[in-house]
DRENRO-182416 format. One record per residue (C-alpha): residue number from 0; residue in one letter; chain; x, y, z. Coordinates in steps of 0.05 Angstrom, whole numbers, plus 5000, padded with zeros to 4 digits. Layout:
REM DRENRO-182416
<atom num="NUM" residu="a" chaine="A" c1="X" c2="Y" c3="Z"/>
...
REM end
This chain:
REM DRENRO-182416
<atom num="0" residu="m" chaine="A" c1="6149" c2="6901" c3="4019"/>
<atom num="1" residu="s" chaine="A" c1="6124" c2="6880" c3="4090"/>
<atom num="2" residu="t" chaine="A" c1="6057" c2="6871" c3="4132"/>
<atom num="3" residu="a" chaine="A" c1="6034" c2="6894" c3="4201"/>
<atom num="4" residu="t" chaine="A" c1="5995" c2="6856" c3="4248"/>
<atom num="5" residu="s" chaine="A" c1="5974" c2="6922" c3="4277"/>
<atom num="6" residu="a" chaine="A" c1="5961" c2="6995" c3="4251"/>
<atom num="7" residu="v" chaine="A" c1="6007" c2="7022" c3="4204"/>
<atom num="8" residu="s" chaine="A" c1="6022" c2="7075" c3="4254"/>
<atom num="9" residu="s" chaine="A" c1="6056" c2="7028" c3="4297"/>
<atom num="10" residu="q" chaine="A" c1="6117" c2="7027" c3="4260"/>
<atom num="11" residu="r" chaine="A" c1="6160" c2="7070" c3="4204"/>
<atom num="12" residu="y" chaine="A" c1="6208" c2="7042" c3="4151"/>
<atom num="13" residu="c" chaine="A" c1="6247" c2="7095" c3="4110"/>
<atom num="14" residu="e" chaine="A" c1="6305" c2="7084" c3="4058"/>
<atom num="15" residu="r" chaine="A" c1="6353" c2="7135" c3="4033"/>
<atom num="16" residu="r" chaine="A" c1="6404" c2="7128" c3="3981"/>
<atom num="17" residu="p" chaine="A" c1="6478" c2="7120" c3="3998"/>
<atom num="18" residu="r" chaine="A" c1="6537" c2="7162" c3="3991"/>
<atom num="19" residu="p" chaine="A" c1="6566" c2="7173" c3="3924"/>
<atom num="20" residu="e" chaine="A" c1="6621" c2="7116" c3="3934"/>
<atom num="21" residu="l" chaine="A" c1="6575" c2="7070" c3="3952"/>
<atom num="22" residu="a" chaine="A" c1="6526" c2="7075" c3="3894"/>
<atom num="23" residu="g" chaine="A" c1="6553" c2="7018" c3="3850"/>
<atom num="24" residu="i" chaine="A" c1="6553" c2="6979" c3="3914"/>
<atom num="25" residu="l" chaine="A" c1="6497" c2="6993" c3="3953"/>
<atom num="26" residu="s" chaine="A" c1="6421" c2="7004" c3="3926"/>
<atom num="27" residu="c" chaine="A" c1="6394" c2="7039" c3="3995"/>
<atom num="28" residu="v" chaine="A" c1="6412" c2="7045" c3="4075"/>
<atom num="29" residu="w" chaine="A" c1="6347" c2="7035" c3="4114"/>
<atom num="30" residu="i" chaine="A" c1="6315" c2="7042" c3="4183"/>
<atom num="31" residu="q" chaine="A" c1="6250" c2="7006" c3="4208"/>
<atom num="32" residu="e" chaine="A" c1="6231" c2="7025" c3="4280"/>
<atom num="33" residu="v" chaine="A" c1="6166" c2="6996" c3="4323"/>
<atom num="34" residu="s" chaine="A" c1="6130" c2="7033" c3="4372"/>
<atom num="35" residu="a" chaine="A" c1="6136" c2="7010" c3="4443"/>
<atom num="36" residu="e" chaine="A" c1="6070" c2="7026" c3="4454"/>
<atom num="37" residu="e" chaine="A" c1="6041" c2="6970" c3="4405"/>
<atom num="38" residu="p" chaine="A" c1="6040" c2="6901" c3="4394"/>
<atom num="39" residu="a" chaine="A" c1="6101" c2="6865" c3="4355"/>
<atom num="40" residu="y" chaine="A" c1="6101" c2="6869" c3="4285"/>
<atom num="41" residu="e" chaine="A" c1="6100" c2="6818" c3="4231"/>
<atom num="42" residu="h" chaine="A" c1="6150" c2="6841" c3="4181"/>
<atom num="43" residu="r" chaine="A" c1="6141" c2="6805" c3="4102"/>
<atom num="44" residu="t" chaine="A" c1="6195" c2="6804" c3="4062"/>
<atom num="45" residu="v" chaine="A" c1="6192" c2="6790" c3="3983"/>
<atom num="46" residu="p" chaine="A" c1="6244" c2="6764" c3="3943"/>
<atom num="47" residu="n" chaine="A" c1="6291" c2="6832" c3="3911"/>
<atom num="48" residu="g" chaine="A" c1="6354" c2="6796" c3="3878"/>
<atom num="49" residu="c" chaine="A" c1="6392" c2="6839" c3="3933"/>
<atom num="50" residu="s" chaine="A" c1="6426" c2="6811" c3="4002"/>
<atom num="51" residu="e" chaine="A" c1="6426" c2="6851" c3="4071"/>
<atom num="52" residu="i" chaine="A" c1="6463" c2="6871" c3="4131"/>
<atom num="53" residu="a" chaine="A" c1="6424" c2="6889" c3="4189"/>
<atom num="54" residu="c" chaine="A" c1="6434" c2="6904" c3="4263"/>
<atom num="55" residu="v" chaine="A" c1="6375" c2="6898" c3="4319"/>
<atom num="56" residu="l" chaine="A" c1="6399" c2="6960" c3="4360"/>
<atom num="57" residu="d" chaine="A" c1="6361" c2="6931" c3="4419"/>
<atom num="58" residu="t" chaine="A" c1="6406" c2="6864" c3="4424"/>
<atom num="59" residu="g" chaine="A" c1="6467" c2="6890" c3="4378"/>
<atom num="60" residu="i" chaine="A" c1="6475" c2="6832" c3="4336"/>
<atom num="61" residu="v" chaine="A" c1="6481" c2="6835" c3="4264"/>
<atom num="62" residu="r" chaine="A" c1="6453" c2="6789" c3="4209"/>
<atom num="63" residu="v" chaine="A" c1="6464" c2="6780" c3="4143"/>
<atom num="64" residu="a" chaine="A" c1="6404" c2="6755" c3="4098"/>
<atom num="65" residu="v" chaine="A" c1="6429" c2="6728" c3="4026"/>
<atom num="66" residu="t" chaine="A" c1="6384" c2="6734" c3="3965"/>
<atom num="67" residu="r" chaine="A" c1="6322" c2="6697" c3="3976"/>
<atom num="68" residu="r" chaine="A" c1="6281" c2="6661" c3="3928"/>
<atom num="69" residu="g" chaine="A" c1="6215" c2="6665" c3="3965"/>
<atom num="70" residu="p" chaine="A" c1="6188" c2="6701" c3="4018"/>
<atom num="71" residu="a" chaine="A" c1="6211" c2="6701" c3="4089"/>
<atom num="72" residu="l" chaine="A" c1="6177" c2="6722" c3="4158"/>
<atom num="73" residu="a" chaine="A" c1="6207" c2="6758" c3="4217"/>
<atom num="74" residu="r" chaine="A" c1="6170" c2="6779" c3="4280"/>
<atom num="75" residu="h" chaine="A" c1="6205" c2="6844" c3="4313"/>
<atom num="76" residu="s" chaine="A" c1="6181" c2="6864" c3="4389"/>
<atom num="77" residu="p" chaine="A" c1="6157" c2="6930" c3="4407"/>
<atom num="78" residu="g" chaine="A" c1="6211" c2="6981" c3="4411"/>
<atom num="79" residu="a" chaine="A" c1="6255" c2="6950" c3="4361"/>
<atom num="80" residu="r" chaine="A" c1="6297" c2="6990" c3="4319"/>
<atom num="81" residu="i" chaine="A" c1="6337" c2="6960" c3="4263"/>
<atom num="82" residu="v" chaine="A" c1="6382" c2="6988" c3="4208"/>
<atom num="83" residu="g" chaine="A" c1="6407" c2="6961" c3="4147"/>
<atom num="84" residu="v" chaine="A" c1="6442" c2="6968" c3="4083"/>
<atom num="85" residu="r" chaine="A" c1="6420" c2="6935" c3="4021"/>
<atom num="86" residu="f" chaine="A" c1="6471" c2="6906" c3="3966"/>
<atom num="87" residu="r" chaine="A" c1="6464" c2="6915" c3="3889"/>
<atom num="88" residu="p" chaine="A" c1="6453" c2="6835" c3="3858"/>
<atom num="89" residu="g" chaine="A" c1="6518" c2="6798" c3="3858"/>
<atom num="90" residu="v" chaine="A" c1="6559" c2="6846" c3="3905"/>
<atom num="91" residu="a" chaine="A" c1="6548" c2="6817" c3="3972"/>
<atom num="92" residu="p" chaine="A" c1="6591" c2="6749" c3="3963"/>
<atom num="93" residu="g" chaine="A" c1="6654" c2="6795" c3="3950"/>
<atom num="94" residu="i" chaine="A" c1="6645" c2="6832" c3="4011"/>
<atom num="95" residu="l" chaine="A" c1="6625" c2="6765" c3="4054"/>
<atom num="96" residu="g" chaine="A" c1="6672" c2="6720" c3="4037"/>
<atom num="97" residu="l" chaine="A" c1="6639" c2="6668" c3="3999"/>
<atom num="98" residu="p" chaine="A" c1="6594" c2="6640" c3="3944"/>
<atom num="99" residu="a" chaine="A" c1="6517" c2="6663" c3="3946"/>
<atom num="100" residu="s" chaine="A" c1="6506" c2="6591" c3="3922"/>
<atom num="101" residu="h" chaine="A" c1="6527" c2="6574" c3="3994"/>
<atom num="102" residu="v" chaine="A" c1="6478" c2="6613" c3="4027"/>
<atom num="103" residu="v" chaine="A" c1="6419" c2="6624" c3="3982"/>
<atom num="104" residu="d" chaine="A" c1="6353" c2="6631" c3="4020"/>
<atom num="105" residu="v" chaine="A" c1="6390" c2="6634" c3="4093"/>
<atom num="106" residu="d" chaine="A" c1="6388" c2="6691" c3="4152"/>
<atom num="107" residu="l" chaine="A" c1="6440" c2="6676" c3="4196"/>
<atom num="108" residu="e" chaine="A" c1="6489" c2="6723" c3="4247"/>
<atom num="109" residu="l" chaine="A" c1="6537" c2="6756" c3="4214"/>
<atom num="110" residu="d" chaine="A" c1="6591" c2="6730" c3="4264"/>
<atom num="111" residu="r" chaine="A" c1="6587" c2="6657" c3="4227"/>
<atom num="112" residu="l" chaine="A" c1="6622" c2="6693" c3="4173"/>
<atom num="113" residu="w" chaine="A" c1="6666" c2="6752" c3="4195"/>
<atom num="114" residu="g" chaine="A" c1="6678" c2="6727" c3="4270"/>
<atom num="115" residu="r" chaine="A" c1="6687" c2="6770" c3="4325"/>
<atom num="116" residu="p" chaine="A" c1="6689" c2="6837" c3="4286"/>
<atom num="117" residu="a" chaine="A" c1="6616" c2="6820" c3="4270"/>
<atom num="118" residu="n" chaine="A" c1="6607" c2="6831" c3="4348"/>
<atom num="119" residu="t" chaine="A" c1="6649" c2="6886" c3="4355"/>
<atom num="120" residu="l" chaine="A" c1="6608" c2="6927" c3="4301"/>
<atom num="121" residu="g" chaine="A" c1="6537" c2="6900" c3="4332"/>
<atom num="122" residu="a" chaine="A" c1="6564" c2="6935" c3="4400"/>
<atom num="123" residu="r" chaine="A" c1="6579" c2="6994" c3="4373"/>
<atom num="124" residu="l" chaine="A" c1="6523" c2="7007" c3="4328"/>
<atom num="125" residu="a" chaine="A" c1="6478" c2="6991" c3="4395"/>
<atom num="126" residu="e" chaine="A" c1="6514" c2="7045" c3="4430"/>
<atom num="127" residu="a" chaine="A" c1="6495" c2="7098" c3="4375"/>
<atom num="128" residu="a" chaine="A" c1="6454" c2="7163" c3="4396"/>
<atom num="129" residu="s" chaine="A" c1="6397" c2="7139" c3="4347"/>
<atom num="130" residu="a" chaine="A" c1="6379" c2="7097" c3="4289"/>
<atom num="131" residu="e" chaine="A" c1="6401" c2="7152" c3="4241"/>
<atom num="132" residu="d" chaine="A" c1="6473" c2="7157" c3="4277"/>
<atom num="133" residu="a" chaine="A" c1="6471" c2="7071" c3="4271"/>
<atom num="134" residu="a" chaine="A" c1="6453" c2="7074" c3="4199"/>
<atom num="135" residu="d" chaine="A" c1="6509" c2="7124" c3="4177"/>
<atom num="136" residu="m" chaine="A" c1="6565" c2="7078" c3="4219"/>
<atom num="137" residu="l" chaine="A" c1="6538" c2="7020" c3="4186"/>
<atom num="138" residu="e" chaine="A" c1="6551" c2="7049" c3="4117"/>
<atom num="139" residu="d" chaine="A" c1="6615" c2="7076" c3="4147"/>
<atom num="140" residu="e" chaine="A" c1="6631" c2="7000" c3="4153"/>
<atom num="141" residu="m" chaine="A" c1="6618" c2="6978" c3="4088"/>
<atom num="142" residu="i" chaine="A" c1="6666" c2="7034" c3="4064"/>
<atom num="143" residu="g" chaine="A" c1="6722" c2="6997" c3="4086"/>
<atom num="144" residu="k" chaine="A" c1="6690" c2="6929" c3="4074"/>
<atom num="145" residu="c" chaine="A" c1="6677" c2="6947" c3="4001"/>
<atom num="146" residu="a" chaine="A" c1="6741" c2="6980" c3="3991"/>
<atom num="147" residu="a" chaine="A" c1="6774" c2="6909" c3="3997"/>
<atom num="148" residu="a" chaine="A" c1="6731" c2="6863" c3="3968"/>
<atom num="149" residu="p" chaine="A" c1="6739" c2="6835" c3="3893"/>
<atom num="150" residu="p" chaine="A" c1="6684" c2="6867" c3="3842"/>
<atom num="151" residu="l" chaine="A" c1="6633" c2="6842" c3="3810"/>
<atom num="152" residu="d" chaine="A" c1="6637" c2="6785" c3="3756"/>
<atom num="153" residu="p" chaine="A" c1="6633" c2="6840" c3="3701"/>
<atom num="154" residu="l" chaine="A" c1="6586" c2="6789" c3="3665"/>
<atom num="155" residu="v" chaine="A" c1="6536" c2="6776" c3="3717"/>
<atom num="156" residu="a" chaine="A" c1="6535" c2="6859" c3="3724"/>
<atom num="157" residu="e" chaine="A" c1="6516" c2="6861" c3="3648"/>
<atom num="158" residu="a" chaine="A" c1="6466" c2="6810" c3="3656"/>
<atom num="159" residu="v" chaine="A" c1="6430" c2="6831" c3="3709"/>
<atom num="160" residu="t" chaine="A" c1="6429" c2="6902" c3="3672"/>
<atom num="161" residu="r" chaine="A" c1="6393" c2="6870" c3="3610"/>
<atom num="162" residu="l" chaine="A" c1="6348" c2="6824" c3="3652"/>
<atom num="163" residu="q" chaine="A" c1="6314" c2="6890" c3="3679"/>
<atom num="164" residu="p" chaine="A" c1="6245" c2="6885" c3="3661"/>
<atom num="165" residu="w" chaine="A" c1="6243" c2="6953" c3="3620"/>
<atom num="166" residu="r" chaine="A" c1="6293" c2="6917" c3="3569"/>
<atom num="167" residu="h" chaine="A" c1="6240" c2="6868" c3="3556"/>
<atom num="168" residu="s" chaine="A" c1="6302" c2="6816" c3="3535"/>
<atom num="169" residu="d" chaine="A" c1="6288" c2="6747" c3="3560"/>
<atom num="170" residu="v" chaine="A" c1="6350" c2="6703" c3="3578"/>
<atom num="171" residu="n" chaine="A" c1="6367" c2="6670" c3="3516"/>
<atom num="172" residu="e" chaine="A" c1="6369" c2="6734" c3="3483"/>
<atom num="173" residu="a" chaine="A" c1="6418" c2="6757" c3="3538"/>
<atom num="174" residu="t" chaine="A" c1="6464" c2="6698" c3="3533"/>
<atom num="175" residu="s" chaine="A" c1="6474" c2="6713" c3="3456"/>
<atom num="176" residu="e" chaine="A" c1="6495" c2="6784" c3="3467"/>
<atom num="177" residu="l" chaine="A" c1="6538" c2="6766" c3="3515"/>
<atom num="178" residu="f" chaine="A" c1="6576" c2="6712" c3="3478"/>
<atom num="179" residu="i" chaine="A" c1="6570" c2="6661" c3="3536"/>
<atom num="180" residu="s" chaine="A" c1="6534" c2="6588" c3="3538"/>
<atom num="181" residu="r" chaine="A" c1="6470" c2="6590" c3="3591"/>
<atom num="182" residu="r" chaine="A" c1="6505" c2="6541" c3="3630"/>
<atom num="183" residu="q" chaine="A" c1="6569" c2="6578" c3="3639"/>
<atom num="184" residu="l" chaine="A" c1="6518" c2="6639" c3="3656"/>
<atom num="185" residu="r" chaine="A" c1="6487" c2="6600" c3="3705"/>
<atom num="186" residu="r" chaine="A" c1="6545" c2="6578" c3="3740"/>
<atom num="187" residu="r" chaine="A" c1="6559" c2="6652" c3="3745"/>
<atom num="188" residu="f" chaine="A" c1="6499" c2="6674" c3="3766"/>
<atom num="189" residu="a" chaine="A" c1="6502" c2="6620" c3="3825"/>
<atom num="190" residu="a" chaine="A" c1="6562" c2="6639" c3="3857"/>
<atom num="191" residu="a" chaine="A" c1="6536" c2="6718" c3="3852"/>
<atom num="192" residu="l" chaine="A" c1="6464" c2="6711" c3="3864"/>
<atom num="193" residu="g" chaine="A" c1="6455" c2="6635" c3="3889"/>
<atom num="194" residu="f" chaine="A" c1="6407" c2="6626" c3="3829"/>
<atom num="195" residu="g" chaine="A" c1="6400" c2="6630" c3="3757"/>
<atom num="196" residu="p" chaine="A" c1="6380" c2="6690" c3="3713"/>
<atom num="197" residu="k" chaine="A" c1="6312" c2="6658" c3="3699"/>
<atom num="198" residu="t" chaine="A" c1="6298" c2="6667" c3="3771"/>
<atom num="199" residu="l" chaine="A" c1="6327" c2="6743" c3="3771"/>
<atom num="200" residu="q" chaine="A" c1="6290" c2="6761" c3="3718"/>
<atom num="201" residu="r" chaine="A" c1="6223" c2="6740" c3="3748"/>
<atom num="202" residu="i" chaine="A" c1="6242" c2="6771" c3="3816"/>
<atom num="203" residu="l" chaine="A" c1="6262" c2="6836" c3="3784"/>
<atom num="204" residu="r" chaine="A" c1="6200" c2="6845" c3="3741"/>
<atom num="205" residu="f" chaine="A" c1="6157" c2="6832" c3="3806"/>
<atom num="206" residu="q" chaine="A" c1="6195" c2="6889" c3="3847"/>
<atom num="207" residu="g" chaine="A" c1="6180" c2="6934" c3="3771"/>
<atom num="208" residu="f" chaine="A" c1="6100" c2="6922" c3="3789"/>
<atom num="209" residu="l" chaine="A" c1="6110" c2="6936" c3="3864"/>
<atom num="210" residu="a" chaine="A" c1="6149" c2="7001" c3="3846"/>
<atom num="211" residu="l" chaine="A" c1="6094" c2="7021" c3="3804"/>
<atom num="212" residu="l" chaine="A" c1="6039" c2="6997" c3="3849"/>
<atom num="213" residu="n" chaine="A" c1="6072" c2="7041" c3="3906"/>
<atom num="214" residu="a" chaine="A" c1="6077" c2="7106" c3="3861"/>
<atom num="215" residu="h" chaine="A" c1="5998" c2="7092" c3="3836"/>
<atom num="216" residu="h" chaine="A" c1="5980" c2="7082" c3="3916"/>
<atom num="217" residu="g" chaine="A" c1="5904" c2="7103" c3="3923"/>
<atom num="218" residu="d" chaine="A" c1="5894" c2="7122" c3="3849"/>
<atom num="219" residu="d" chaine="A" c1="5844" c2="7090" c3="3795"/>
<atom num="220" residu="v" chaine="A" c1="5902" c2="7047" c3="3763"/>
<atom num="221" residu="t" chaine="A" c1="5874" c2="6974" c3="3744"/>
<atom num="222" residu="l" chaine="A" c1="5929" c2="6920" c3="3747"/>
<atom num="223" residu="s" chaine="A" c1="5929" c2="6891" c3="3689"/>
<atom num="224" residu="r" chaine="A" c1="5951" c2="6962" c3="3668"/>
<atom num="225" residu="l" chaine="A" c1="6002" c2="6959" c3="3721"/>
<atom num="226" residu="a" chaine="A" c1="6024" c2="6887" c3="3702"/>
<atom num="227" residu="s" chaine="A" c1="6032" c2="6896" c3="3629"/>
<atom num="228" residu="a" chaine="A" c1="6081" c2="6964" c3="3644"/>
<atom num="229" residu="a" chaine="A" c1="6116" c2="6913" c3="3694"/>
<atom num="230" residu="g" chaine="A" c1="6123" c2="6868" c3="3633"/>
<atom num="231" residu="y" chaine="A" c1="6082" c2="6804" c3="3644"/>
<atom num="232" residu="a" chaine="A" c1="6046" c2="6777" c3="3592"/>
<atom num="233" residu="d" chaine="A" c1="5975" c2="6794" c3="3625"/>
<atom num="234" residu="q" chaine="A" c1="5947" c2="6795" c3="3693"/>
<atom num="235" residu="a" chaine="A" c1="5933" c2="6716" c3="3708"/>
<atom num="236" residu="h" chaine="A" c1="6013" c2="6715" c3="3698"/>
<atom num="237" residu="l" chaine="A" c1="6032" c2="6773" c3="3754"/>
<atom num="238" residu="n" chaine="A" c1="5976" c2="6731" c3="3793"/>
<atom num="239" residu="r" chaine="A" c1="6023" c2="6663" c3="3786"/>
<atom num="240" residu="e" chaine="A" c1="6086" c2="6708" c3="3802"/>
<atom num="241" residu="c" chaine="A" c1="6060" c2="6740" c3="3859"/>
<atom num="242" residu="s" chaine="A" c1="6036" c2="6678" c3="3886"/>
<atom num="243" residu="r" chaine="A" c1="6106" c2="6643" c3="3877"/>
<atom num="244" residu="l" chaine="A" c1="6144" c2="6701" c3="3905"/>
<atom num="245" residu="t" chaine="A" c1="6103" c2="6722" c3="3961"/>
<atom num="246" residu="g" chaine="A" c1="6070" c2="6662" c3="3990"/>
<atom num="247" residu="l" chaine="A" c1="5996" c2="6698" c3="3987"/>
<atom num="248" residu="t" chaine="A" c1="5945" c2="6709" c3="3934"/>
<atom num="249" residu="p" chaine="A" c1="5947" c2="6777" c3="3901"/>
<atom num="250" residu="t" chaine="A" c1="5887" c2="6798" c3="3936"/>
<atom num="251" residu="r" chaine="A" c1="5912" c2="6778" c3="4010"/>
<atom num="252" residu="f" chaine="A" c1="5981" c2="6803" c3="3986"/>
<atom num="253" residu="l" chaine="A" c1="5955" c2="6867" c3="3973"/>
<atom num="254" residu="d" chaine="A" c1="5912" c2="6880" c3="4030"/>
<atom num="255" residu="e" chaine="A" c1="5976" c2="6867" c3="4074"/>
<atom num="256" residu="m" chaine="A" c1="6005" c2="6923" c3="4033"/>
<atom num="257" residu="r" chaine="A" c1="5948" c2="6972" c3="4042"/>
<atom num="258" residu="t" chaine="A" c1="5957" c2="6962" c3="4117"/>
<atom num="259" residu="s" chaine="A" c1="6029" c2="6962" c3="4127"/>
<atom num="260" residu="c" chaine="A" c1="6059" c2="7007" c3="4067"/>
<atom num="261" residu="g" chaine="A" c1="6024" c2="7073" c3="4083"/>
<atom num="262" residu="p" chaine="A" c1="6042" c2="7145" c3="4098"/>
<atom num="263" residu="t" chaine="A" c1="6102" c2="7119" c3="4143"/>
<atom num="264" residu="h" chaine="A" c1="6139" c2="7076" c3="4093"/>
<atom num="265" residu="d" chaine="A" c1="6185" c2="7104" c3="4057"/>
<atom num="266" residu="h" chaine="A" c1="6212" c2="7058" c3="3987"/>
<atom num="267" residu="a" chaine="A" c1="6230" c2="7111" c3="3944"/>
<atom num="268" residu="a" chaine="A" c1="6307" c2="7103" c3="3946"/>
<atom num="269" residu="s" chaine="A" c1="6299" c2="7027" c3="3919"/>
<atom num="270" residu="f" chaine="A" c1="6229" c2="7042" c3="3880"/>
<atom num="271" residu="a" chaine="A" c1="6242" c2="7111" c3="3845"/>
<atom num="272" residu="p" chaine="A" c1="6302" c2="7087" c3="3796"/>
<atom num="273" residu="l" chaine="A" c1="6255" c2="7023" c3="3779"/>
<atom num="274" residu="r" chaine="A" c1="6197" c2="7068" c3="3768"/>
<atom num="275" residu="q" chaine="A" c1="6226" c2="7113" c3="3729"/>
<atom num="276" residu="a" chaine="A" c1="6255" c2="7069" c3="3682"/>
<atom num="277" residu="l" chaine="A" c1="6195" c2="7034" c3="3671"/>
<atom num="278" residu="l" chaine="A" c1="6150" c2="7099" c3="3649"/>
<atom num="279" residu="r" chaine="A" c1="6211" c2="7111" c3="3609"/>
<atom num="280" residu="a" chaine="A" c1="6195" c2="7051" c3="3569"/>
<atom num="281" residu="s" chaine="A" c1="6118" c2="7055" c3="3582"/>
<atom num="282" residu="p" chaine="A" c1="6103" c2="7135" c3="3573"/>
<atom num="283" residu="a" chaine="A" c1="6028" c2="7115" c3="3573"/>
<atom num="284" residu="m" chaine="A" c1="6030" c2="7100" c3="3649"/>
<atom num="285" residu="a" chaine="A" c1="6059" c2="7167" c3="3665"/>
<atom num="286" residu="s" chaine="A" c1="5989" c2="7197" c3="3637"/>
REM end
């Protein structure tokens, strides 16, 4: 999610699902645009277990943001247009060409990893007729890169599935069911995600909470009810995790969300699958 220093109408953010051939690689393709007539926009990103490649179209600079364990702030200038792709957890290292443990919590220019092809890609995206066309071109690039990349570690992929918030499993159970030691699982998670399975589980649980909150924005639903549906022990548990993952108290974070995530923000591609799975696991939330 993100926060704005000006009215929500000063910028827009929208996601769409990737093409079918990339559905197992990307969780979404996104566009963010800031009004040229409004002040700069401060964007807060909280951990989601994913890595992203994004291009600021006005500069043609392509950047990669690898998995994070805490929040990050960026400031976008008036008129900025950014397009990006978000990889599913654990996928990016094979495409970037190095273990996630080498660049966890890092945001860097993609040419440091890909060299000249990254600069060529940025120049092509900057010349696109529209942000939508640039997003399509970036997705085209990913098709070629993904075809040549090694597959995601299948054990990590299965563990990620088992640690989703609607599964109600803990790391010990997942480790036992996968017939692997906790030490081995941590090592393989470090290569794929940059951190261990327990950290990912905390991040996925908070993303589930955000998906439910987004669906019930403006509704008369208590935070304690949403926290329970997302898998938290109680609201105090949610409060601690919110402060840890966003850098803000829950009250301040929710205030920022109300400022930013209004009608100009569409998170359906990433939040809808989470929300649907959680509602199936907690039918009372659907009523």
